[in-house]
N, C-alpha and C positions, 0 to 999 in steps of 0.2 A: 888523589884517589885514596879511598879508605883501605886500611890494612885488612887483609883477610885472616879470619881466625878459624880454628877447628876445635870443636868441643869433643873431647874423648869421653864417652859415656859408659856406664855399667850396663851390661846386657842381661844382668840377673840380680836377684836379691842376694847380697853377700856381705861378708865382713871384709874390711880393708886390712890385709895382712902387712902391707907395706907400700910406701910410695918411693919410687926410684929416682925422682927428679925434684928440682927446686926451681923457683922463679928465676928466670934468666938463663937457665941451661939450654944449650943447643941440643936438639934431639933429632937424630937421623930417622928416616922412615924405617919402621920395623923394630925400633928400640922399645924395650919394656919401660913403661912409665909408672905402673902400679901392679900390685899383686893382690888378687882377691881370693877369699876362701869361702867355699860353699859346700856343704855336705862332706866335709873332710877332704875336699879336693882343692888344690891351688890352681888358680886361673890367672895366667899372665895377661895383662892389658898392654897392647902394643900401640905405638903411634902409627897411624895409617899414612901420614905424610911427614916430611921433615919440617921443622920449625923451631921457634924459641918459646920456652915455657913462659906464658903470660900470667897464668894463675893456677894455683893448686887448691882445689876446693875440698879435699878430704885429707884425713890423717890416719895413721895406723890405729886400728881399734874402732873406727867408725863403721856403722852399718849403712849400706847403700841399697837403694831400691832400683829396679829396672828403669833405665832412662836417666838416672841421676848423672850429672856432670862430675867427672873426676878431675880432669886437667883441661885447661884451655891453652892451645898453641897459637902463636902468631906465625902464620905460614911464611916460609922462605919465598922470595920472589922467583 
């Protein structure tokens, strides 16, 4: 059976202020995985489900567009 993944995306155009996780980290549901900054506001990006970080697609200082993938999680069984 194929492993299920979850792509955590940006919901707005923003700068990446920081990334809170690294590949291989276990992330519980609700944990912050990144921090975005837009119009002088900081927006935490949270994991909707628990899983292991499979891929981090952004770094601090990157500019992301709405819909861009920030982090990919391999979902827990």
